[in-house]
N, C-alpha and C positions, 0 to 999 in steps of 0.2 A: 394098514400099510406095513410092509416088512420093514425090519429094522435098518437095512442099508439104505432104503429110499428115506426113511424118516431121519436118518443121520444125515445124508446128503442135503435134504431140505434145511435141517437145523444148522449144519454147516454153512450153506450159502446164506441163510438168514443171519447168522452170526457175522460174516463178512460184511454184508450189507449194513449191518447195526454198527460195525467198527468205522464205517464211512460215514453215516449220518446220525448216529448217536440215539436211534429209535430203539430203545431197549424193550419196549412193550412187545414188539414183534416176536421176540424169542419165548414169551410167557406160554403161548400154546403149545410148545414143544416139551415143557417141563411140568412134571407131577407137582402138586402143591406142597407134597412132603419130600421132594427130592433132596438129595444130598450131593455135594461136591467136594471131592477130596483132592487137595493139592499136596501129592505126596512129596515130601521133603522141603515143602515151602514154609515160610514163617507162619502164614495164616493157613493152617492145614485143613479145616473142615467147616463146611457152611451147610446149614440145614434149612430147607424150605425154599420154595421158589423165589420169593421176594429177596431173601439173604442172598442166594446164589446171584441173582441179577444185579443186586447192588454190589457185590464183590467183583463181578465180571466188569461193570461200568467202571468202578474205581480202578480196577487192575488196569484196563485198556487206557484210561486217562492219565494214570499215574506211571506208566510204562510205555506201551505201544506208540501213543501219540506224542511223546516226548522225542522220538526219533524222526528223521526225514522221511524214512520209508519202512514198511514192514511187509513181509511176503512169507505167507504161510503155504506150505506144500505138503501134501501127503506123500511120504516115502513108501508107503505100501498102500494098496487099496484096502477099504474097510473088510474086515473079516468078521463074519456073524457066526456065532455057534449059539443056537437056542435064542434066548432073550438077551444075549450079551454080543457086544461088537467091540472090536479094537482096530487101532491102526497106528503106525508109526508116522511121526510128523517131523518137520523142520521148519523153524521160523527164523528168517533172516532180517535183521534190523541193519539199517544204514543211518549214519550220521556223518555229515561233512567234516572231514579232517580226521577221521577215526577208521580203524579197520572195522570191517562187518562183524557184527555180534551174531553168532550162529548158535541157536539153541535147538536140540533134538530131544525127542521123547516119545512116549506112547500115551494115547488117549484110550481109556476103557469106558465103555457105556453099558448100562444095564436098562432094559426097557420094560414097562408094565402098561397094559392097555393102551398101546401106541402112544405112550408117553415116555420121556426119559426119567427115569427113577433114580439112576446115580451116575454121576461122571467122576472119573478119576483121571487126573492128569499127571504123569510122572516124567519129567525131564530126566535124561541120563546123568549119572554121577559127573561125567566129564563135562557135559553142558554146564552144569551147575558150577563147576570150578572155573570154566572159562567166563561165565556170566560175572562171578564174583571178582575175577580178576580184571575184567573188562570194566566194570562198574568202579573199581578202585582206581584204575588208570584214567578213565574218561567219563565217568558219571557226572562230573561237574560241568560237562559240555552239553549235556542233554537240555532240550528246550524246556522252558519254565511252563 
């Protein structure tokens, strides 16, 4: 499978997982020794498929699900070069009584043997500033 199709399948599986919490469906897309880099984040690197899935599950539970809604869109189509792929994204979070929280960034993937070997997520600096400000002002209103 080419990298764009693999990415699209993984992205669709991730969105389904956010809805139903079945994290096992993502395992088939990740190499056992895959790495996840959260560029600029407090927990910056996770190594190994199980560690990545644990991080993603916790991140969704502790962040995404605490909002009323979450909408992730690609700002650019996936762009493949060799075994690498990237795309720009925007995630909009809504919570009643607050302004929308909009975070943008770039996702970069490296593939090996039809598996994801590396994921890098890098929110823009401006988004991180807005995120920090939003959390300071409204974070105590998030769902428990």
